[in-house]
N, C-alpha and C positions, 0 to 999 in steps of 0.2 A: 597264331599258328592254330590250326584245325588238326583234327587228328589224322586225317589224311596225311598233311605236311608232317606230322609226327612220326606216321608210320614210314613214310620216305626217308626222314631221316636215320631213322633207327636201320633200315634197310641199308643206306649209305657207309653207316658206321660200320656195321657187321659186316660188309663187304670191303671196306678199306682195312679191315683186322683179318681179312681170311679166315671167318666164323661160319661154319654152314648154321642153316637152321638148325637141324638135327642134334649138332653139338651145344646150341643154348637151350634147346628144349627138353633134352637129355638132361644137363646141368643143373636148369632152373624148375624141373617137372612141369613143364608146359604144353599143352599140344601143339604140334605144326601147324596144323589148321588154324588157330589162333594166332601163331607167329605169322603166318604167312597171309592172313587176312589184315590183320594190323599194319604190315608192311605194305601190303598193296591197296591200302585205304578201303577195302571193302565194309566198311560201316561196323566190325566187329566191336562189339560189345565187351570190352576190357577194362578193368578195374585199373586206378592209378597205382597200385600196389605191384602190379605186374609190370607196367611201365616202368615204373623206378626200379623194378628188380633187372628188367633188360637194360635199361638205361646204365644202371650199376656195374653189371656183367660187362659192358663194352667200354666201360672206363668215362661215363658221364653221368651228370647227374642232374635232376630236374628242378630246377628253379622257377620261381616267382618273382616277377618283377613289375611296378608300377608301369602302366602303358602310357607311353609320349602324348604329350597333345600335340605335337607337331608329327607330320609325317616325316618318316625316315627316306634317304635316300633310295632304298630300296622300293618303298612304297611310291616314291615320284617317277622311277622307272617304269613300274609297272603301270602307271595310266596312261 
């Protein structure tokens, strides 16, 4: 997953929970421009700590897993 995909997922999670950008930004003390850029994949330089705070706020967590040696079904569909 790249930063653009991560931003789109954050946007999806936020909308599924009916939370406005303003609400998250006010509660987490981040700028709306930063969140908007992240959600829209505009190459914002956002730190991992902020990403983790946003995910936590939305009820998700950041985790690292070993990359599979074999393609996933999604990978095969995208080919």
